[in-house]
N, CA, C and O atoms as CSV, one atom per row, in Angstrom:
chain,resi,resn,atom,element,x,y,z
A,1,MET,N,N,-28.276,17.947,0.618
A,1,MET,CA,C,-26.970,18.590,0.620
A,1,MET,C,C,-26.554,18.959,2.046
A,1,MET,O,O,-25.399,18.782,2.436
A,2,LYS,N,N,-27.509,19.471,2.810
A,2,LYS,CA,C,-27.225,19.869,4.174
A,2,LYS,C,C,-26.787,18.664,5.017
A,2,LYS,O,O,-25.853,18.763,5.812
A,3,LYS,N,N,-27.467,17.532,4.838
A,3,LYS,CA,C,-27.123,16.324,5.589
A,3,LYS,C,C,-25.725,15.839,5.202
A,3,LYS,O,O,-24.966,15.411,6.071
A,4,TRP,N,N,-25.375,15.896,3.929
A,4,TRP,CA,C,-24.048,15.475,3.467
A,4,TRP,C,C,-22.964,16.324,4.113
A,4,TRP,O,O,-21.955,15.794,4.577
A,5,LEU,N,N,-23.164,17.650,4.148
A,5,LEU,CA,C,-22.190,18.541,4.777
A,5,LEU,C,C,-22.065,18.246,6.265
A,5,LEU,O,O,-20.965,18.274,6.817
A,6,SER,N,N,-23.178,17.966,6.906
A,6,SER,CA,C,-23.169,17.641,8.331
A,6,SER,C,C,-22.380,16.357,8.583
A,6,SER,O,O,-21.572,16.298,9.510
A,7,ASN,N,N,-22.609,15.331,7.762
A,7,ASN,CA,C,-21.892,14.062,7.911
A,7,ASN,C,C,-20.405,14.233,7.642
A,7,ASN,O,O,-19.575,13.651,8.340
A,8,THR,N,N,-20.067,15.020,6.645
A,8,THR,CA,C,-18.662,15.274,6.319
A,8,THR,C,C,-17.974,15.999,7.468
A,8,THR,O,O,-16.833,15.687,7.807
A,9,ALA,N,N,-18.655,16.953,8.060
A,9,ALA,CA,C,-18.084,17.716,9.170
A,9,ALA,C,C,-17.795,16.813,10.370
A,9,ALA,O,O,-16.859,17.079,11.124
A,10,LEU,N,N,-18.573,15.764,10.557
A,10,LEU,CA,C,-18.329,14.818,11.643
A,10,LEU,C,C,-17.251,13.803,11.286
A,10,LEU,O,O,-16.494,13.372,12.156
A,11,PHE,N,N,-17.174,13.424,10.033
A,11,PHE,CA,C,-16.274,12.379,9.572
A,11,PHE,C,C,-14.804,12.816,9.586
A,11,PHE,O,O,-13.943,12.041,10.003
A,12,ILE,N,N,-14.508,14.018,9.147
A,12,ILE,CA,C,-13.119,14.490,9.046
A,12,ILE,C,C,-12.426,14.525,10.407
A,12,ILE,O,O,-11.300,14.035,10.502
A,13,PRO,N,N,-13.024,15.070,11.463
A,13,PRO,CA,C,-12.337,15.036,12.760
A,13,PRO,C,C,-12.121,13.609,13.285
A,13,PRO,O,O,-11.127,13.346,13.960
A,14,MET,N,N,-13.037,12.696,12.981
A,14,MET,CA,C,-12.869,11.311,13.414
A,14,MET,C,C,-11.645,10.690,12.754
A,14,MET,O,O,-10.897,9.969,13.414
A,15,ILE,N,N,-11.425,10.948,11.483
A,15,ILE,CA,C,-10.249,10.428,10.784
A,15,ILE,C,C,-8.983,10.976,11.433
A,15,ILE,O,O,-8.038,10.224,11.668
A,16,ALA,N,N,-8.952,12.256,11.720
A,16,ALA,CA,C,-7.773,12.865,12.341
A,16,ALA,C,C,-7.506,12.259,13.708
A,16,ALA,O,O,-6.350,12.015,14.054
A,17,LEU,N,N,-8.543,12.010,14.491
A,17,LEU,CA,C,-8.389,11.420,15.808
A,17,LEU,C,C,-7.844,10.002,15.710
A,17,LEU,O,O,-6.926,9.643,16.448
A,18,VAL,N,N,-8.384,9.205,14.827
A,18,VAL,CA,C,-7.919,7.828,14.640
A,18,VAL,C,C,-6.469,7.816,14.156
A,18,VAL,O,O,-5.674,7.003,14.628
A,19,ALA,N,N,-6.122,8.674,13.254
A,19,ALA,CA,C,-4.763,8.712,12.711
A,19,ALA,C,C,-3.747,9.066,13.782
A,19,ALA,O,O,-2.591,8.655,13.689
A,20,CYS,N,N,-4.145,9.808,14.782
A,20,CYS,CA,C,-3.208,10.241,15.826
A,20,CYS,C,C,-3.085,9.238,16.965
A,20,CYS,O,O,-2.140,9.324,17.749
A,21,ALA,N,N,-3.999,8.301,17.077
A,21,ALA,CA,C,-3.994,7.444,18.263
A,21,ALA,C,C,-4.264,5.983,17.958
A,21,ALA,O,O,-4.909,5.307,18.759
A,22,PHE,N,N,-3.802,5.479,16.844
A,22,PHE,CA,C,-4.152,4.097,16.526
A,22,PHE,C,C,-3.095,3.096,16.927
A,22,PHE,O,O,-3.334,1.895,16.793
A,23,VAL,N,N,-1.942,3.515,17.410
A,23,VAL,CA,C,-0.887,2.597,17.825
A,23,VAL,C,C,-0.898,2.516,19.343
A,23,VAL,O,O,-0.789,3.531,20.030
A,24,SER,N,N,-1.031,1.295,19.864
A,24,SER,CA,C,-1.016,1.142,21.313
A,24,SER,C,C,0.107,0.196,21.731
A,24,SER,O,O,0.476,-0.723,20.999
A,25,LEU,N,N,0.633,0.442,22.911
A,25,LEU,CA,C,1.714,-0.358,23.452
A,25,LEU,C,C,1.143,-1.604,24.113
A,25,LEU,O,O,0.259,-1.515,24.965
A,26,ASP,N,N,1.654,-2.767,23.714
A,26,ASP,CA,C,1.267,-4.003,24.377
A,26,ASP,C,C,1.751,-3.935,25.828
A,26,ASP,O,O,2.857,-3.455,26.074
A,27,PRO,N,N,0.960,-4.399,26.785
A,27,PRO,CA,C,1.391,-4.344,28.185
A,27,PRO,C,C,2.757,-5.020,28.423
A,27,PRO,O,O,3.537,-4.557,29.254
A,28,GLN,N,N,3.041,-6.100,27.702
A,28,GLN,CA,C,4.314,-6.798,27.869
A,28,GLN,C,C,5.489,-5.958,27.385
A,28,GLN,O,O,6.629,-6.228,27.765
A,29,ALA,N,N,5.245,-4.958,26.564
A,29,ALA,CA,C,6.314,-4.143,25.989
A,29,ALA,C,C,6.614,-2.898,26.813
A,29,ALA,O,O,7.454,-2.087,26.424
A,30,SER,N,N,5.944,-2.739,27.933
A,30,SER,CA,C,6.126,-1.517,28.722
A,30,SER,C,C,7.554,-1.368,29.246
A,30,SER,O,O,7.994,-0.247,29.498
A,31,ASP,N,N,8.283,-2.464,29.415
A,31,ASP,CA,C,9.661,-2.395,29.914
A,31,ASP,C,C,10.707,-2.385,28.805
A,31,ASP,O,O,11.903,-2.364,29.094
A,32,VAL,N,N,10.288,-2.400,27.558
A,32,VAL,CA,C,11.244,-2.369,26.437
A,32,VAL,C,C,11.736,-0.933,26.264
A,32,VAL,O,O,10.946,-0.003,26.108
A,33,ALA,N,N,13.049,-0.777,26.295
A,33,ALA,CA,C,13.659,0.548,26.174
A,33,ALA,C,C,13.910,0.896,24.710
A,33,ALA,O,O,14.164,0.021,23.882
A,34,VAL,N,N,13.836,2.184,24.410
A,34,VAL,CA,C,14.187,2.686,23.087
A,34,VAL,C,C,15.464,3.510,23.242
A,34,VAL,O,O,15.482,4.522,23.942
A,35,SER,N,N,16.520,3.067,22.587
A,35,SER,CA,C,17.790,3.780,22.619
A,35,SER,C,C,17.916,4.623,21.359
A,35,SER,O,O,17.487,4.182,20.293
A,36,PRO,N,N,18.482,5.806,21.441
A,36,PRO,CA,C,18.629,6.636,20.244
A,36,PRO,C,C,19.604,6.053,19.219
A,36,PRO,O,O,19.548,6.387,18.035
A,37,ASN,N,N,20.504,5.172,19.691
A,37,ASN,CA,C,21.440,4.548,18.748
A,37,ASN,C,C,21.899,3.196,19.268
A,37,ASN,O,O,21.859,2.936,20.470
A,38,ALA,N,N,22.330,2.348,18.365
A,38,ALA,CA,C,22.734,0.985,18.703
A,38,ALA,C,C,24.029,0.937,19.498
A,38,ALA,O,O,24.255,-0.022,20.236
A,39,GLU,N,N,24.884,1.943,19.369
A,39,GLU,CA,C,26.157,1.958,20.107
A,39,GLU,C,C,25.931,1.871,21.608
A,39,GLU,O,O,26.731,1.260,22.316
A,40,ALA,N,N,24.870,2.464,22.098
A,40,ALA,CA,C,24.564,2.435,23.521
A,40,ALA,C,C,24.191,1.030,23.997
A,40,ALA,O,O,24.186,0.759,25.198
A,41,LEU,N,N,23.882,0.144,23.058
A,41,LEU,CA,C,23.476,-1.221,23.395
A,41,LEU,C,C,24.552,-2.244,23.037
A,41,LEU,O,O,24.252,-3.428,22.885
A,42,SER,N,N,25.775,-1.808,22.905
A,42,SER,CA,C,26.859,-2.681,22.437
A,42,SER,C,C,27.136,-3.865,23.371
A,42,SER,O,O,27.683,-4.875,22.929
A,43,ARG,N,N,26.776,-3.762,24.622
A,43,ARG,CA,C,27.002,-4.868,25.574
A,43,ARG,C,C,25.820,-5.836,25.625
A,43,ARG,O,O,25.842,-6.817,26.368
A,44,CYS,N,N,24.820,-5.559,24.854
A,44,CYS,CA,C,23.620,-6.400,24.823
A,44,CYS,C,C,23.712,-7.412,23.690
A,44,CYS,O,O,24.504,-7.253,22.761
A,45,LYS,N,N,22.899,-8.447,23.778
A,45,LYS,CA,C,22.859,-9.467,22.725
A,45,LYS,C,C,21.942,-8.998,21.595
A,45,LYS,O,O,20.761,-8.722,21.809
A,46,PHE,N,N,22.510,-8.913,20.386
A,46,PHE,CA,C,21.726,-8.520,19.212
A,46,PHE,C,C,20.864,-9.704,18.788
A,46,PHE,O,O,21.376,-10.806,18.591
A,47,LEU,N,N,19.557,-9.481,18.648
A,47,LEU,CA,C,18.621,-10.554,18.287
A,47,LEU,C,C,18.196,-10.508,16.830
A,47,LEU,O,O,17.754,-11.520,16.287
A,48,GLY,N,N,18.321,-9.363,16.192
A,48,GLY,CA,C,17.916,-9.235,14.795
A,48,GLY,C,C,17.239,-7.901,14.538
A,48,GLY,O,O,17.106,-7.066,15.433
A,49,ASN,N,N,16.821,-7.725,13.311
A,49,ASN,CA,C,16.131,-6.504,12.898
A,49,ASN,C,C,14.643,-6.745,12.782
A,49,ASN,O,O,14.191,-7.867,12.552
A,50,THR,N,N,13.898,-5.682,12.943
A,50,THR,CA,C,12.465,-5.720,12.677
A,50,THR,C,C,12.102,-4.451,11.912
A,50,THR,O,O,12.625,-3.373,12.193
A,51,THR,N,N,11.224,-4.590,10.969
A,51,THR,CA,C,10.736,-3.446,10.197
A,51,THR,C,C,9.295,-3.201,10.600
A,51,THR,O,O,8.456,-4.099,10.536
A,52,VAL,N,N,9.020,-1.979,11.014
A,52,VAL,CA,C,7.664,-1.612,11.407
A,52,VAL,C,C,7.184,-0.491,10.503
A,52,VAL,O,O,7.985,0.290,9.989
A,53,SER,N,N,5.891,-0.415,10.313
A,53,SER,CA,C,5.376,0.623,9.422
A,53,SER,C,C,3.997,1.085,9.841
A,53,SER,O,O,3.223,0.361,10.468
A,54,LEU,N,N,3.728,2.313,9.471
A,54,LEU,CA,C,2.428,2.938,9.648
A,54,LEU,C,C,1.780,3.062,8.282
A,54,LEU,O,O,2.429,2.851,7.257
A,55,TRP,N,N,0.559,3.390,8.271
A,55,TRP,CA,C,-0.140,3.706,7.036
A,55,TRP,C,C,0.696,4.753,6.314
A,55,TRP,O,O,1.030,5.781,6.902
A,56,SER,N,N,1.037,4.517,5.072
A,56,SER,CA,C,1.998,5.359,4.355
A,56,SER,C,C,1.576,6.824,4.243
A,56,SER,O,O,2.435,7.696,4.116
A,57,LYS,N,N,0.310,7.106,4.285
A,57,LYS,CA,C,-0.155,8.495,4.198
A,57,LYS,C,C,-0.202,9.164,5.564
A,57,LYS,O,O,-0.525,10.348,5.656
A,58,ALA,N,N,0.114,8.430,6.627
A,58,ALA,CA,C,0.048,8.993,7.980
A,58,ALA,C,C,0.974,10.193,8.125
A,58,ALA,O,O,0.672,11.126,8.870
A,59,GLY,N,N,2.094,10.173,7.421
A,59,GLY,CA,C,3.034,11.281,7.492
A,59,GLY,C,C,2.462,12.586,6.988
A,59,GLY,O,O,2.948,13.660,7.344
A,60,ASN,N,N,1.436,12.504,6.162
A,60,ASN,CA,C,0.806,13.712,5.645
A,60,ASN,C,C,-0.074,14.404,6.678
A,60,ASN,O,O,-0.359,15.595,6.553
A,61,ILE,N,N,-0.507,13.664,7.703
A,61,ILE,CA,C,-1.410,14.247,8.688
A,61,ILE,C,C,-0.838,14.211,10.096
A,61,ILE,O,O,-1.499,14.655,11.036
A,62,GLN,N,N,0.377,13.693,10.266
A,62,GLN,CA,C,1.001,13.620,11.574
A,62,GLN,C,C,2.341,14.337,11.556
A,62,GLN,O,O,2.985,14.456,10.514
A,63,SER,N,N,2.741,14.806,12.709
A,63,SER,CA,C,4.059,15.411,12.820
A,63,SER,C,C,5.118,14.316,12.774
A,63,SER,O,O,4.828,13.144,13.017
A,64,GLN,N,N,6.331,14.707,12.464
A,64,GLN,CA,C,7.457,13.771,12.453
A,64,GLN,C,C,7.620,13.134,13.833
A,64,GLN,O,O,7.883,11.937,13.943
A,65,GLU,N,N,7.464,13.929,14.868
A,65,GLU,CA,C,7.617,13.430,16.242
A,65,GLU,C,C,6.556,12.384,16.573
A,65,GLU,O,O,6.865,11.361,17.184
A,66,THR,N,N,5.320,12.629,16.180
A,66,THR,CA,C,4.240,11.668,16.430
A,66,THR,C,C,4.495,10.381,15.680
A,66,THR,O,O,4.320,9.295,16.233
A,67,MET,N,N,4.907,10.486,14.425
A,67,MET,CA,C,5.171,9.290,13.640
A,67,MET,C,C,6.323,8.497,14.264
A,67,MET,O,O,6.248,7.271,14.350
A,68,GLU,N,N,7.372,9.170,14.694
A,68,GLU,CA,C,8.511,8.496,15.320
A,68,GLU,C,C,8.080,7.779,16.600
A,68,GLU,O,O,8.486,6.643,16.844
A,69,THR,N,N,7.267,8.434,17.407
A,69,THR,CA,C,6.775,7.831,18.648
A,69,THR,C,C,5.956,6.581,18.360
A,69,THR,O,O,6.095,5.575,19.056
A,70,GLN,N,N,5.105,6.637,17.343
A,70,GLN,CA,C,4.278,5.483,17.008
A,70,GLN,C,C,5.123,4.332,16.453
A,70,GLN,O,O,4.859,3.168,16.755
A,71,LEU,N,N,6.124,4.650,15.653
A,71,LEU,CA,C,7.014,3.598,15.150
A,71,LEU,C,C,7.814,2.983,16.291
A,71,LEU,O,O,8.025,1.770,16.312
A,72,ASP,N,N,8.263,3.801,17.240
A,72,ASP,CA,C,8.956,3.276,18.424
A,72,ASP,C,C,8.054,2.305,19.182
A,72,ASP,O,O,8.505,1.248,19.623
A,73,THR,N,N,6.796,2.661,19.330
A,73,THR,CA,C,5.839,1.794,20.021
A,73,THR,C,C,5.686,0.466,19.296
A,73,THR,O,O,5.693,-0.590,19.930
A,74,LEU,N,N,5.548,0.507,17.977
A,74,LEU,CA,C,5.440,-0.736,17.205
A,74,LEU,C,C,6.703,-1.583,17.342
A,74,LEU,O,O,6.622,-2.807,17.436
A,75,ALA,N,N,7.868,-0.937,17.353
A,75,ALA,CA,C,9.132,-1.665,17.507
A,75,ALA,C,C,9.216,-2.310,18.889
A,75,ALA,O,O,9.686,-3.441,19.015
A,76,ARG,N,N,8.773,-1.613,19.909
A,76,ARG,CA,C,8.765,-2.183,21.261
A,76,ARG,C,C,7.863,-3.409,21.318
A,76,ARG,O,O,8.210,-4.412,21.941
A,77,ASN,N,N,6.706,-3.328,20.669
A,77,ASN,CA,C,5.799,-4.484,20.614
A,77,ASN,C,C,6.471,-5.675,19.928
A,77,ASN,O,O,6.348,-6.812,20.381
A,78,GLN,N,N,7.175,-5.404,18.839
A,78,GLN,CA,C,7.869,-6.476,18.105
A,78,GLN,C,C,9.014,-7.063,18.923
A,78,GLN,O,O,9.269,-8.265,18.858
A,79,ALA,N,N,9.699,-6.233,19.685
A,79,ALA,CA,C,10.827,-6.710,20.497
A,79,ALA,C,C,10.381,-7.790,21.472
A,79,ALA,O,O,11.100,-8.767,21.684
A,80,VAL,N,N,9.215,-7.630,22.060
A,80,VAL,CA,C,8.695,-8.637,22.988
A,80,VAL,C,C,8.542,-9.977,22.279
A,80,VAL,O,O,8.881,-11.020,22.838
A,81,LYS,N,N,8.038,-9.950,21.064
A,81,LYS,CA,C,7.856,-11.181,20.289
A,81,LYS,C,C,9.189,-11.846,19.970
A,81,LYS,O,O,9.251,-13.058,19.767
A,82,MET,N,N,10.262,-11.045,19.926
A,82,MET,CA,C,11.594,-11.558,19.618
A,82,MET,C,C,12.405,-11.823,20.890
A,82,MET,O,O,13.593,-12.137,20.827
A,83,LYS,N,N,11.743,-11.691,22.045
A,83,LYS,CA,C,12.372,-11.888,23.351
A,83,LYS,C,C,13.442,-10.842,23.648
A,83,LYS,O,O,14.443,-11.127,24.307
A,84,GLY,N,N,13.213,-9.623,23.150
A,84,GLY,CA,C,14.122,-8.519,23.390
A,84,GLY,C,C,13.569,-7.565,24.427
A,84,GLY,O,O,12.383,-7.602,24.756
A,85,ASN,N,N,14.445,-6.706,24.941
A,85,ASN,CA,C,14.000,-5.708,25.904
A,85,ASN,C,C,14.564,-4.318,25.598
A,85,ASN,O,O,14.497,-3.408,26.424
A,86,ALA,N,N,15.122,-4.175,24.387
A,86,ALA,CA,C,15.619,-2.867,23.955
A,86,ALA,C,C,15.616,-2.808,22.429
A,86,ALA,O,O,15.831,-3.815,21.754
A,87,VAL,N,N,15.372,-1.626,21.908
A,87,VAL,CA,C,15.402,-1.403,20.454
A,87,VAL,C,C,16.155,-0.114,20.163
A,87,VAL,O,O,16.237,0.786,20.999
A,88,ALA,N,N,16.699,-0.052,18.957
A,88,ALA,CA,C,17.360,1.165,18.481
A,88,ALA,C,C,17.049,1.316,16.999
A,88,ALA,O,O,17.125,0.336,16.257
A,89,PRO,N,N,16.702,2.517,16.552
A,89,PRO,CA,C,16.437,2.710,15.124
A,89,PRO,C,C,17.691,2.414,14.301
A,89,PRO,O,O,18.805,2.758,14.695
A,90,ASP,N,N,17.488,1.772,13.157
A,90,ASP,CA,C,18.602,1.422,12.267
A,90,ASP,C,C,18.437,2.068,10.898
A,90,ASP,O,O,19.215,1.799,9.982
A,91,SER,N,N,17.433,2.913,10.759
A,91,SER,CA,C,17.211,3.622,9.500
A,91,SER,C,C,16.423,4.888,9.786
A,91,SER,O,O,15.883,5.075,10.876
A,92,GLU,N,N,16.372,5.742,8.794
A,92,GLU,CA,C,15.499,6.908,8.869
A,92,GLU,C,C,14.074,6.450,8.557
A,92,GLU,O,O,13.876,5.349,8.043
A,93,ILE,N,N,13.104,7.269,8.857
A,93,ILE,CA,C,11.722,6.969,8.511
A,93,ILE,C,C,11.555,7.215,7.021
A,93,ILE,O,O,11.873,8.295,6.524
A,94,ASP,N,N,11.056,6.212,6.310
A,94,ASP,CA,C,10.864,6.303,4.869
A,94,ASP,C,C,9.468,5.811,4.515
A,94,ASP,O,O,9.176,4.621,4.634
A,95,ASP,N,N,8.624,6.707,4.090
A,95,ASP,CA,C,7.253,6.374,3.692
A,95,ASP,C,C,6.504,5.652,4.815
A,95,ASP,O,O,5.793,4.677,4.571
A,96,GLY,N,N,6.671,6.140,6.045
A,96,GLY,CA,C,5.971,5.570,7.190
A,96,GLY,C,C,6.569,4.277,7.702
A,96,GLY,O,O,5.918,3.559,8.462
A,97,GLN,N,N,7.785,3.962,7.307
A,97,GLN,CA,C,8.422,2.688,7.676
A,97,GLN,C,C,9.800,2.953,8.277
A,97,GLN,O,O,10.481,3.906,7.896
A,98,ARG,N,N,10.203,2.103,9.217
A,98,ARG,CA,C,11.523,2.238,9.828
A,98,ARG,C,C,12.027,0.866,10.270
A,98,ARG,O,O,11.247,0.014,10.693
A,99,ILE,N,N,13.320,0.669,10.168
A,99,ILE,CA,C,13.973,-0.562,10.615
A,99,ILE,C,C,14.569,-0.307,11.998
A,99,ILE,O,O,15.175,0.737,12.241
A,100,TYR,N,N,14.391,-1.264,12.893
A,100,TYR,CA,C,14.947,-1.201,14.240
A,100,TYR,C,C,15.805,-2.434,14.501
A,100,TYR,O,O,15.532,-3.517,13.985
A,101,ARG,N,N,16.844,-2.253,15.307
A,101,ARG,CA,C,17.662,-3.353,15.809
A,101,ARG,C,C,17.076,-3.751,17.162
A,101,ARG,O,O,16.751,-2.889,17.978
A,102,VAL,N,N,16.941,-5.049,17.397
A,102,VAL,CA,C,16.349,-5.550,18.630
A,102,VAL,C,C,17.431,-6.239,19.465
A,102,VAL,O,O,18.226,-7.015,18.935
A,103,TYR,N,N,17.460,-5.957,20.757
A,103,TYR,CA,C,18.482,-6.479,21.671
A,103,TYR,C,C,17.844,-7.073,22.924
A,103,TYR,O,O,16.719,-6.744,23.300
A,104,ASN,N,N,18.611,-7.959,23.548
A,104,ASN,CA,C,18.283,-8.427,24.880
A,104,ASN,C,C,19.422,-7.967,25.776
A,104,ASN,O,O,20.572,-8.362,25.584
A,105,CYS,N,N,19.103,-7.145,26.741
A,105,CYS,CA,C,20.109,-6.570,27.630
A,105,CYS,C,C,19.983,-7.111,29.048
A,105,CYS,O,O,20.330,-6.417,30.004
A,106,SER,N,N,19.497,-8.329,29.199
A,106,SER,CA,C,19.369,-8.931,30.513
A,106,SER,C,C,20.734,-9.199,31.116
A,106,SER,O,O,21.702,-9.478,30.408
A,107,ALA,N,N,20.794,-9.111,32.420
A,107,ALA,CA,C,22.055,-9.415,33.117
A,107,ALA,C,C,22.344,-10.914,32.996
A,107,ALA,O,O,21.438,-11.741,33.107
A,108,HIS,N,N,23.602,-11.249,32.770
A,108,HIS,CA,C,23.983,-12.658,32.606
A,108,HIS,C,C,24.325,-13.274,33.921
A,108,HIS,O,O,24.669,-14.455,33.978
């Protein structure tokens, strides 16, 4: 019983740590901007939408701000794959998921 409690005490903090830091920014996405709204990107070329998501229970153990930051990071990673350099949220966060609009704002 003592060993089980000891293992449990070590396991719970590890889960919390992983849940808070499992999304990483791809190096190629470091220059992708996140705009608070699509109107600010009206002069850019719209490339399409991307839907990104976290583990659906992540919202139970993370703050809204942390979840938003991680979804922004995932959207920035996706923008690179779509040849974009800017993203803007196109929906509210719903069950750990959010839709983003992807743009290319390169000078012509």
